[in-house]
C-alpha positions as CSV (number, residue, x, y, z in Angstrom):
1,M,106.9,25.8,-121.3
2,R,105.9,29.6,-122.0
3,L,103.5,30.8,-124.9
4,S,106.4,31.9,-127.3
5,E,108.0,28.6,-127.1
6,L,105.0,27.0,-128.8
7,G,105.3,29.2,-131.9
8,G,106.3,27.6,-134.7
9,K,105.6,24.4,-134.6
10,E,103.8,22.0,-136.4
11,I,100.8,20.7,-135.6
12,V,100.3,17.0,-136.5
13,D,97.3,14.4,-135.7
14,V,98.4,11.0,-134.8
15,N,95.1,9.7,-136.0
16,R,95.3,11.5,-139.5
17,A,98.8,11.2,-139.6
18,E,98.7,14.3,-141.3
19,R,100.1,17.8,-140.7
20,L,97.3,20.5,-139.6
21,G,99.3,23.5,-139.4
22,V,101.9,25.7,-137.7
23,L,101.3,27.3,-134.1
24,G,102.0,31.1,-135.1
25,Q,99.5,30.3,-137.8
26,T,96.4,29.6,-135.5
27,D,94.5,31.0,-132.5
28,L,93.8,29.9,-129.2
29,E,91.0,29.9,-127.2
30,F,91.7,31.2,-123.0
31,D,89.3,30.6,-120.6
32,E,88.8,33.5,-118.7
33,S,91.2,32.4,-115.8
34,G,94.2,32.7,-118.6
35,Q,94.4,29.1,-119.4
36,I,94.4,27.5,-123.1
37,T,91.5,25.4,-124.1
38,A,91.3,24.9,-127.6
39,L,93.4,25.5,-130.6
40,I,91.6,27.5,-133.9
41,I,93.4,26.0,-137.1
42,P,92.3,27.4,-140.0
43,S,91.3,24.7,-143.2
44,V,93.4,25.9,-146.0
45,K,92.9,24.5,-149.3
46,W,95.8,24.7,-152.0
47,F,98.0,27.5,-153.2
48,G,97.1,28.7,-149.3
49,L,94.1,30.4,-150.3
50,M,91.4,30.1,-146.9
51,K,88.3,28.5,-147.2
52,S,85.9,30.8,-146.2
53,G,84.6,30.4,-142.5
54,Q,85.8,26.5,-142.1
55,E,88.2,25.8,-139.2
56,I,89.3,22.8,-136.7
57,R,88.7,23.7,-133.1
58,V,91.0,21.6,-131.2
59,P,90.2,21.1,-127.4
60,W,93.8,21.8,-125.5
61,S,92.4,18.0,-124.1
62,D,93.2,16.3,-127.3
63,I,97.3,17.7,-127.0
64,K,99.3,14.4,-125.8
65,K,103.0,15.7,-126.7
66,V,104.9,18.9,-127.4
67,G,108.0,18.4,-128.5
68,A,111.1,20.2,-130.0
69,D,109.0,20.4,-133.2
70,M,106.1,19.5,-133.2
71,V,102.8,19.2,-131.3
72,I,101.0,15.7,-131.8
73,I,97.1,15.9,-131.3
74,D,95.1,13.3,-131.1
75,F,91.5,14.3,-132.6
76,Q,88.8,12.0,-132.5
77,E,86.1,14.3,-134.4
78,N,85.3,14.6,-137.8
79,M,87.5,17.0,-139.7
80,P,86.5,18.7,-142.8
81,E,88.4,17.1,-146.1
82,H,90.4,19.2,-147.4
């Protein structure tokens, strides 16, 4: 899959049954060989205003399925509450 094909997919956590964001509004973390190592998802509160300095780092190994419309993750760490 190409990086351009990931854009616009919703990120859904299977454990919390919650939409965390949309790829394209997140950052990707790469290693020195160009492999994606993590998704960096900004924490957003109501009305789209950013919480200062808070983000969710999801290791690529926690991504379970990339489908046509969404990315399913199985994230085990404690995440900030909205």
